[in-house]
VEXPA-317442 format. One record per atom (N, C-alpha, C): residue in one letter; x, y, z. Coordinates in steps of 0.001 Angstrom, whole numbers, plus 500000, padded with zeros to 6 digits. Layout:
AXYZ
...
This chain:
M485179481346511823
M486267481710511073
M487500481950511775
A488831481580511322
A489847481736511956
A490047483377512279
R490770483527513513
R491182484968513634
R492483485377512798
L492874486684512823
L493884487237511993
L495073486583512145
R495576486316513268
R496961485934513529
R497146484398513132
T495877483673513258
T495950482332512738
T495781482355511228
L495220483219510515
L495071483398509039
L496509483732508678
A497203484448509251
A498461484895508796
A499543483758508694
V499355482869509624
V500208481709509720
V499770480590508681
H498455480404508711
H497889479116507822
H497270479354506468
A496680480662506419
A495781480665505181
A496781480562503970
G496384479870503018
G496881479561501576
G498002478523501709
Q498336478106502773
Q499398477135502867
Q498923475871503539
R499511474654503011
R499190473396503470
R500373472594503021
P500583471421503840
P501635470485503589
P501719470143502085
D502892470075501516
D502974469761500157
D502592468259499811
R501799468146498859
R501160466689498709
R502300465636498291
G503284466049497527
G504229464977497265
G505226464750498320
T505641465747499198
T506803465503500097
T506292465705501430
G505309466306501696
G504844466682503101
G505567467946503696
A506326468673502803
A506803469980503206
A505886470875503925
L506258471282504897
L505175472324505846
L505291473549505028
T506308474161504795
T506501475273504034
T506303475189502671
T505486476268502040
T505147475943500617
T506352476008499828
P506709475180498762
P507884475221498035
P507994476326497005
I509068476543496462
I509193477482495478
I509161476841494242
Y508128476987493438
Y507845476318491998
Y508514477091491069
Q509802476929491030
Q510687477799490123
Q510545477239488676
T509561477440488064
T509268476924486803
T508448477967485838
S508795478023484717
S507999478857483632
S506776478262483255
T506861476882483004
T505688476192482373
T505253475069483109
F504171474331482735
F503785473318483532
F503198472276482434
A503546471051482666
A503121470000481595
A501609469720482012
Y500735469500480879
Y499384469276481196
Y498825467983480774
G499799467124480250
G499790465678480104
G498787465217478886
G498220466021478304
G497308465540477061
G496672466897476317
F496259466400475122
F495735467520474094
F494429468074474750
D493374467137475187
D492149467535475637
D492317468362476811
R493258467823477775
R493198468661479006
R493823470011478801
G494892470171477766
G495392471459477613
G494413472330477012
R493405471789476136
R492347472654475608
R491445473218476737
R491229472279477594
R490284472579478763
R491012473646479704
L492227473540479990
L492977474574480798
L492834475804480318
F493168475916478920
F493317477241478266
F492046477781477986
A490818476983477949
A489540477417477805
A489081477892479124
G489584477647480277
G489131478028481765
G488120477020482032
E488028475839481363
E487072474766481879
E487662473813482838
E488812473976483195
E489382473162484282
E490464473962485047
A490527473871486403
A491464474538487065
A492824473887487102
G493864474611486937
G495098474047487061
G496184475174486377
Y497497474629486282
Y498597475498485974
Y499076475233484566
V499271476214483796
V499887476102482347
V501133476867482119
Y501106478061483042
Y502281479067482556
Y502430480160483685
T503513480262484230
T503647481178485467
T503354482606485193
R503274483038484137
R502871484395483794
R501370484590484041
V500574483407484167
V499132483572484531
V498924483033486031
Q499621482049486367
Q499510481488487732
Q500659480474488146
N500971480416489302
N501982479521489836
N501646479103491249
P501933477855491720
P501395477318493059
P501926478277494180
T503268478676494043
T503716479473495116
T503102480753495289
T502850481542493955
T502213482697494042
T500822482598494271
R500089481525494058
R498769481288494413
R498414481154495848
A499604480673496483
A499598480568497994
A499498481902498690
F500307482776498098
F500377484119498536
F499143484705498440
E498503484783497132
E497300485396496858
E496165484859497904
E496046483592498148
E495089483042498977
E495270483579500509
K496508483650500887
K496864484195502175
K496303485733502254
L496660486444501309
L496366487875501451
L494794488143501286
A494115487370500415
A492712487355500184
A492039486999501703
A492591485978502339
A491992485636503655
A492158486732504556
L493464487383504615
L493632488366505633
L492619489654505303
E492486490039504127
E491660491163503655
E490182490860503741
G489804489555503923
G488383489206503802
G487817489255502559
G488660488926501402
G488198489020500074
G488080487676499436
E487333487601498315
E487197486369497724
E488428485772496948
A489109486752496519
A490418486393495762
A491353487677495727
A492561487349495143
A493534488127494940
A494412488018493806
V494978488845493146
V495928488609491982
V497201489346492406
A498234488588492242
A499620489139492595
A500454489852491321
F501154490829491756
F502064491465490576
F503263491701490981
A504081492107489975
A505602492292490391
A505803493530491029
S505012494413491207
S505087495648491946
S503728496176492344
G503831497192493304
G502284497791493562
G501963498691492330
M502814499319491630
M502517500081490394
M501895499081489437
A502585497992489279
A502041496947488350
A500412496590488660
A500233496541489872
A498980496137490333
A497946497208490053
I498288498443490259
I497516499629490166
I497151499833488592
A498168499684487789
A498165499888486269
A497292498764485630
A497400497553486137
A496585496489485558
A495103496751485954
L494896497288487117
L493480497511487591
L492843498617486753
V493568499758486650
V493092500956485919
V492794500552484478
F493802499923483672
F493777499736482268
F492751498507481996
T492418497652482923
T491605496514482615
T490219497126482845
L489793497801483842
L488598498121484225
L487855499410483556
L488792500276483103
L488349501450482602
L488731501705481024
A488013502448480440
A488104502820478998
A488311504164478695
P488796504592477587
P488937505994477104
P487606506709477521
G487706507808478215
G486521508692478397
G485938508479479756
D486434507474480400
D486001507241481948
D486759508131482753
E486298508403484010
E486815509436484802
E487128508665486157
I488358508879486727
I488778508558488116
I488707509856488813
V487891509805489960
V487852510581490967
V488757510189492169
Y489699510836492485
Y490483510394493823
Y490587511310494804
L490886510787495989
L491131511498497233
L492555511308497728
G493304512415497701
G494647512395497936
G495046512886499330
P496257513173499532
P497428513069498616
P497596511550498177
L498264511324497006
L498606509902496688
L500212509828496515
Y500503508492496461
Y501848508315496238
Y502275508879494839
G503395509367494678
G503879510098493532
G503742509259492259
G503942507982492399
G503885506905491244
G502583506863490759
T501697506888491704
T500125506659491362
T499681507954490613
E500043508998491057
E499688510308490467
E500265510384489089
G501470509906488910
G502314509939487554
G501340509096486729
L500947507849487119
L500128506836486365
L498958507497485913
F498259508174486783
F497023508714486438
F497137509896485490
Y497966510743485769
Y498097512034484969
Y498894511876483673
D499853511086483648
D500710510957482522
D500097509900481562
L500091508618482074
L499618507583481047
L498212507620481069
G497433507791482170
G495914507867482127
G495332508785481127
R495990510022481391
R495439510998480368
R495805510670478898
R497039510144478801
R497453509902477341
R496517508968476593
Y495833507950477497
Y494982507048476913
Y493533507381477133
G493357508598477329
G491890509013477363
G491055509062478618
L491752508884479744
L491061508761481009
L490956510390481570
V489945510519482276
V489649511794482826
V490044511672484357
I490945512599484866
I491301512456486182
I491009513770487029
T490249513356488119
T489659514518488927
T490165514394490396
D490731515422490946
D491268515462492308
D490125516029493136
A489461515281493980
A488277515592494944
A488834515750496360
T490142515877496552
T490624515734497901
T489906516922498813
D489838518065498351
D489197519154499151
D487819519536498738
R487279518608498064
R485874518869497513
R485035517965498198
S483591518134497903
S482636517089498228
S482663516064497279
L482860514917497689
L483071513676496986
L481818513395496060
S480653513782496723
S479312513403496040
S479289514514494854
E479688515553494939
E479610516613493840
E480735516305492835
A481847515843493246
A482899515458492243
A482494514339491383
V481788513377491785
V481281512333490951
V480363512741489898
G480665512524488685
G479785512861487625
G479388511654486763
P478633511960485512
P478132510852484576
P479322510240484170
A480477510702484105
A481626509724483327
A482422509047484410
T482044509235485715
T482972508636486719
T482770507226486748
R483799506429486751
R483770504943486827
R484519504410488094
M485354505274488766
M486114504661489722
M486452505817490732
I486384505589491999
I486657506512493042
I487976505765493624
Y489103506521493848
Y490392505897494222
Y490877506705495441
V491451505977496512
V491612506528497791
V492768505917498358
E493780506678499004
E494771505976500012
E494469506554501376
T494429505751502426
T494306506076503683
T494808505097504660
P495807505755505586
P496452506988505529
P497147507080504302
A497057508507503777
A497588508892502581
A499107509057502692
N499722508890501482
N501241509038501436
N501501510489500806
P502195511302501437
P502986511092502803
P502510511742503980
T501493512401503814
T500919513406504975
T500054512721506101
L499631511448505768
L498904510544506629
L497539511340506874
R496982511892505756
R495517512214505846
R494716510902505720
I493606511170506542
I492669510066506723
I491330510327505901
H490978509375505282
H489719509566504500
H488738508428505075
D487533508805505237
D486384507932505761
D486065506797504680
L486542505768504774
L486101504566503714
L484741504366503781
R484110504217504803
R482698503907504796
R481859504843503893
E482246506194504083
E481642507225503213
E481930507034501949
V483228506868501493
V483615506584500200
V482768505608499332
A482622504420500316
A481908503196499722
A480351503666499425
R479895504437500417
R478558504906500350
R478287505669499130
V479187506719498823
V478925507351497693
V479131506683496411
A480130505809496425
A480336504944495140
A479178504060494960
R478689503394495908
R477473502686495548
R476308503271495158
A476033504471495788
A474898505321495421
A475017505863493885
R476178506002493504
R476341506522492119
R476682505359491180
G476737504095491768
G477069503064490786
G478531502873490202
V479639503287491018
V480864503319490475
V481696502449491393
L482798502048490910
L483740501277491604
L484566502105492673
S484836501545493768
S485692502023494708
S486827501318494992
V487980502034495122
V489353501237495264
V490040501995496357
A490632501214497294
A491327501724498332
A492797501109498314
D493815501921498379
D495276501542498513
D495410501450500145
N495632499987500540
N495617499696501918
N497104499424502503
T498067500073501585
T499427499776501948
T499875500184503366
F499548501396503630
F500047501949504942
F499323501216506124
A498041500840506058
A497387500304507216
A497455498811507189
T497546497973505980
T497463496561506070
T496244496081506588
P495809494929506192
P494650494413506840
P494540494114508419
V495823494252508912
V495871494181510531
V495247495405511032
L495283496518510333
L494693497835510938
L493479498120510498
T493256498074509011
T492077498256508414
T491723497348507325
R490437496957507172
R489812495960506128
R488943496587505329
P489305497360504357
P488518498277503378
P487243497556502884
L487479496048502598
L486366495445501959
L485122495320503034
E485457495209504224
E484350495052505208
E483692496561505420
L484317497590504981
L483687498994505121
L482926499298503714
G482805498260502867
G482095498566501783
G482937498756500385
I484207498931500608
I485139499195499279
I484996498055498412
D485147498271497111
D485042497170496195
D486434496442495985
L487524497136495817
L488863496468495574
L489915497224496376
V490911496367496892
V491903496810497798
V493145496466496867
V494094497596496942
V495344497561496243
V496486497436497305
H497541496910497043
H498776496829497982
H500098496996497234
S500790497644497855
S502329497624497451
S502921496598498475
A502839495359498144
A503262494263499127
A504760494316499468
T505416495223498779
T506930495509499024
T507030495866500500
K506031496583500972
K505968497307502258
K505913496341503493
Y504714496629504081
Y504553495963505357
Y504261494319505174
L503600494073503969
L503378492666503802
L504572491834503710
S505640492312503107
S507023491576503195
S507685491908504327
G507748493362504689
G508212493646505969
G509736493641506279
H510451492983505176
H512008492718505380
H512943493450504271
G512298494328503411
G513121495096502518
G513628494229501533
D513094493075501323
D513745492132500271
D512978491697499140
V511774492378498935
V510855491981497822
V510337493368497270
V510098493208495949
V509131494266495454
V507917493484494735
A506681493952495147
A505477493103494770
A504110493886494894
G503176493464494358
G501913494206494565
G500789493271494463
A499552493766494743
A498384492795494715
A497029493690494637
V496029493001494007
V494716493426494026
V493811492459494717
V492853492822495645
V492055491865496281
V490771492445496247
G489661491444496054
G488285491806496041
G487421490549495612
P486233490960494949
P485380489856494328
P486053489147493233
A485751487906493254
A486464487091492193
A485860487662490694
A484722488154490707
A484135488606489470
A484997489745488745
L485422490639489701
L486267491725489315
L487694491306488942
L488031490355489780
L489400489979489652
L489763489082488483
E488851488330487838
E489015487427486802
E489475488317485616
P488796489397485154
P489459490216484086
P490872490810484295
I491025491146485759
I492325491793485998
I493404490716485686
R493179489464486155
R494260488417485968
R494287488067484398
A493103487882483765
A493094487515482235
A493667488554481344
E493475489830481778
E494041490893480815
E495020491733481512
G494896492104482560
G495854493099483273
G497311492297483634
L497024490992484086
L498169490320484200
L498965489686483079
R498040488933482275
R498351488187481163
R498952489157480007
H498107490186479657
H498618491011478726
H499756492038478991
L499495492668480233
L500615493623480535
L501747492844481223
G501695491854481719
G502968491029482161
G503553491243483332
G503173491985484271
G503727492296485500
G503641491270486525
V504369490060486204
V504209488882487000
V505167488848488192
L504526488508489238
L505370488124490455
L506122486709490288
G507275486785490620
G508001485437490580
G507781484563491756
P507947483297491655
P507661482514492777
P508612482496493914
F509830483047493705
F510813483280494898
F510289484455495656
E509945485398494947
E509284486613495709
E508025486291496480
A507310485523495735
A506034485037496525
A506337484237497803
F507352483356497689
F507747482584498813
F508352483453499972
L509068484583499513
L509236485537500653
L508288486166501335
L507303486555500410
L506210487127501040
L505330486215502013
L505186485018501586
L504520483983502459
L505265483935504016
R506701484079503790
R507307483989504993
R507148485232505909
G507256486403505228
G507162487679505835
G505640487941506516
M504509487353505796
M503254487586506181
M502843486716507527
K503536485731507811
K503249484872508851
K503355485666510276
T504359486745510240
T504290487529511495
T503842488995511162
L503132489288510170
L502496490500509936
L501832491119511036
P500836490348511655
P500073491041512753
P500837491433513904
L502061490547514127
L502937490971515320
L503744492244514896
R504190492195513606
R505085493289513426
R504220494599513272
V503118494563512571
V502297495849512358
V501960496509513695
M501706495660514788
M501206496356515903
M502425496800516610
A503690496138516582
A504907496641516930
A505231497957516394
H505215497996515128
H505459499230514457
H504507500456515080
A503280500138515211
A502373501146515500
A502715501560517092
Q503010500744517938
Q503286501132519371
Q504495502035519420
S505618501668518712
S506720502536518634
S506459503776517839
A505703503859516829
A505311505076516014
A504564506038517050
A503697505558517871
A503022506424518821
A503890507070519555
K505032506427520294
K506019507044521206
K506859508121520356
V507106507771519163
V507961508527518307
V507112509846518205
A505755509772517736
A504937510815517392
A504787511802518577
G504750511170519799
G504593511901521085
G505753512759521336
F506927512231521172
F508202512842521296
F508359514041520387
L507944513889519007
L508145514995518032
L507164516046518257
R505942515608518763
R505035516673519068
R505480517693520073
D506386517292520993
D506649518060522147
D508070518770521802
H508774518524520743
H510076518977520527
H509990520550519808
P510679521541520332
P510467522856519798
P510848522913518480
A511646522108517883
A512250522252516403
A511174521886515505
V510129521152515928
V509238520424515057
V508113521580514853
R507648521875513593
R506582522763513388
R505296522238513451
R505153520829512967
R504016520187512936
R504333518469512830
V503432517754513491
V503623516317513409
V502384515805512867
F502622514789511737
F501323514233511139
F501261512877511685
Y500357512445512509
Y500173511079512906
Y498703511041513284
P497980510061512758
P496542509860513028
P496375509486514404
G497333509018515177
G496903508663516627
G497008509968517550
L497378511092517094
L497406512263517974
L495986512883517912
P495575513271519154
P494089513797519140
P493874515097518288
D495020515835518080
D494765517021517237
D494906516833515874
H495189515578515360
H495121515216513894
H493855515387513267
P493596515974512078
P492142516192511653
P491437515091511291
G492069513818511190
G491323512645510891
G491346511683512106
H491727512212513291
H491852511186514289
H490628510439514630
A489441511105514739
A488303510475514986
A487761509417513977
V488015509721512510
V487763508582511558
V488657507526511758
A490141507837511915
A490986506729512091
A490663505904513318
A490158506343514393
A489854505690515559
A488820504602515379
R487980505008514302
R486738503986513986
R487117503096513024
Q488007503427512083
Q488453502376511003
Q489713501724511237
M490421501945512189
M491873501413512428
M491842500740513694
A492592499667513736
A492652498981514935
A493941499516515842
A494945500294515212
A495793501065515721
A496324502155514697
F497182502986515013
F497232504110514114
F498504503902513095
G499131502810513164
G500105502629512122
G501672502957512499
G502527502781511461
G503979502780511909
G504570504074511129
M503669504852510438
M504245505963509606
M503964507294510519
V505074508080510448
V504940509583511137
V505625510502510127
A505032511608509864
A505599512709509270
A505710513898510098
L506864514667509787
L507055515955510545
L507354517141509662
D506944518354509773
D507288519462509060
D508494520194509848
L509522520431509339
L510623521207509951
L510652522652509474
G509698523057508623
G509671524363508086
G510413524736506835
S511428524116506731
S512286524555505384
S513086523267504931
E513518523430503587
E514346522336503043
E515665522154503787
A516302523423504283
A517530523352504896
A517503522577506311
A516357522806506977
A516202522229508251
A515972520786507898
A514968520267507071
A514875518888506650
A516257518197506325
R517184518910505538
R518386518303505169
R519287518149506381
A519345519190507320
A520214518970508487
A519803517852509353
F518386517688509495
F517782516679510157
F518202515320509681
L517914515022508399
L518060513825507779
L519542513365507758
D520421514324507607
D521735513908507543
D522342513765508924
G521576514212509884
G522003513709511279
G521507512533511876
L520613511864511210
L520116510464511690
L521315509493511350
T521190508425512307
T522113507315512149
T521341505955512183
L520426505814513056
L519446504468513159
L518540504582511903
F517988505616511650
F517023505945510428
F517941505884509109
A517759504878508263
A518370505027507107
A517799506082506186
Q518290506853505393
Q517850507621504219
Q517491506901503158
A516242506559502933
A515858505528501867
A514500505760501583
V513767505514500335
V512433505268500086
V511867504135500501
S510751503782500284
S510080502640500802
S509569502748502372
L509103501843502949
L508562501834504180
L508110500418504592
G507800500360505877
G507194499044506371
G508322498039506772
D509517498416506611
D510622497371506883
D510747497239508354
V511525496209508847
V511950496080510255
V512845497174510507
D513528497680509604
D514551498714509761
D513846500205509515
S514112501086510378
S513538502377510325
S514176503284509151
L513259503859508365
L513681504520507192
L513064506004507335
A513793507006506620
A513308508431506659
A513641508852505109
T512602509751504713
T512857510145503333
T512360511693503214
H512693512366502355
H512190513676501947
H511386513827500789
P509974513536500967
P509116513335499849
P509108514332498806
Y509404515651499132
Y509448516719498172
Y510453516653497137
S511528516094497517
S512743515847496601
S512962514525496017
T512024513495496607
T512374512104496162
T510915511539495512
T510091510956496365
T508853510232495860
T507884511216495157
H507853512309495601
H506909513228494985
H507693514431494089
Q508904514086493689
Q509554515078492978
Q508814515470491676
L508419514633491050
L507796514949489643
L506321515304489703
V505673515443490958
V504249515847491131
V504371517444491028
D503449518060490202
D503275519430490055
D503521520263491395
E504338521244491267
E504641522086492462
E503390522496493146
A502486523226492437
A501306523516493098
A500463522423493747
V500447521259493159
V499622520180493816
V500424519741494940
R501739519631495083
R502507519234496211
R502170520208497424
R502228521475497058
R502113522432498187
R500749522363498744
R499763522280497684
R498293522193498385
R497934520948499177
Q498747519869498810
Q498567518648499482
Q499460518445500648
G500253519465501058
G501015519405502240
G502424518867502038
V502826518559500771
V504168517943500535
V505037519017500323
T505553519770501567
T506303520928501426
T507853520558501472
P508626521569501279
P510094521386501319
P510652520911502832
G509929521210503748
G510162521079505148
G509711519563505604
L509042518968504831
L508277517730505302
L509371516382505313
V509468515770506240
V510140514453506272
V509136513303506839
R509165512221505969
R508403511068506372
R509367510092506991
L508928509496508252
L509468508384508926
L508699507178508797
S509289505996508583
S508789504623508670
S509495503993509904
V508683503902510985
V509249503582512245
V509445501996512257
G510712501454512481
G510998500281512261
G510740499393513750
L511422498329513903
L511314497409515004
L512472497591516005
E513298498585515771
E514347498900516959
E513595499385518157
D514453499338519113
D513772499844520520
D513352501337520267
P512086501721520601
P511737502976520389
P512560503996521139
D513056503764522400
D513890504672522996
D515195505040522234
D515719503970521611
D516978504265520832
D516576505155519630
L515376504941518920
L515069505754517827
L514786507223518300
I514022507226519473
I513933508734520055
I515269509418520168
E516242508714520708
E517477509383521016
E518178509710519639
D517954508904518576
D518504509182517397
D517845510553516695
L516622510467516920
L515917511719516408
L516159512824517176
D516484512776518491
D516669513981519269
D518034514560518935
R519111513658518743
R520267514074518172
R520272514869516853
A519494514464515861
A519226514918514532
A518508516282514764
L517575516436515579
L516753517698515677
L517707518780516326
A518793518329517172
A519741519269517719
A520375519879516565
R520609519506515527
R521247520069514358
R520231521093513723
V518999520900513766
V518133521841513352
V518078522934514253
V518056522834515641
V518141523911516587
V519400524693516202
A520556524079516044
A521811524769515828
A521680525557514587
L521029525064513467
L520909525633512221
L520179527041512430
E519047527009513303
E518048528113513414
E518834529155514202
V519589528854515274
V520454529669516091
V521481530515515228
D522180529840514157
D523113530457513369
D522429531328512468
């Protein structure tokens, strides 16, 4: 089997049969002519493979799905218009009223909102097992265990092999959000996880110009997600966005490792700065999940979080940055910084935020591909504002 860098370049893509174009064309069409009554019936019945309507499948989007499935080591993938569309389709396709989701957090604020707001409204039971025994949290109604690792935004690490073990022992599905790690650093399916979700907006795209999502896993689980979650809910990825993802993913292994190398330098600098109360980075030996991360990650990723102790300190720091743009999202070639407490996790219950470490002083950094020494100089200048604030 080809190695990861080779798959990133070649998987899912082949010269166009009609023109020989090496780059997968953008099939910018809503519908496809199927040529005859009987073939149309067979296509819609699923008796013959082919394209009928872009809401269900498109050749450009299909190439992206095949590339991502190859990188994750999965049988298949289904693409969506956003990461949240992917998660929603998965949850509402595979679960029914009365079913329980047990999750390990913290989670992205949008995912928590989906679970607690819409999920509960439609009869799902939501259980936070972050600080409990996972085995004890899983009960008779549990149908899914959901986990992010590294988790957003505190970079908490969960043992995916252990999650998979518990899930299989209890006969429930396991789902891992692999957005932060990407298949370059962690391949959850190889650790026994059933399904992987991505916000492809982030590292998979890598250039800040796409919003997209995907689910990867066994074909048998993905067939209903495509047939119901995609077709009925309609969160369809457009062919132009799929084209941009294909372009971005060719350099994914190179980019992710460069992000990780720079993030390690940034984390080391922050750890030693007197204005920083705490650094969250799984590559640091004192990170609580360091040993697990070292087992299940090829490197420790491009995300770093730091706690400056107060919202005033976080504001002074963020407003002093010049190379780091204040923006949500992550995984871009540009470095980004955000204040999760007041942005991405603003609608999460206050008690839950504080319990999960999403405090007013927390800042999340997405370390880009600029020279790391320039980024450190930028951080140092911004931290000087925090020191001055404390002196005043």
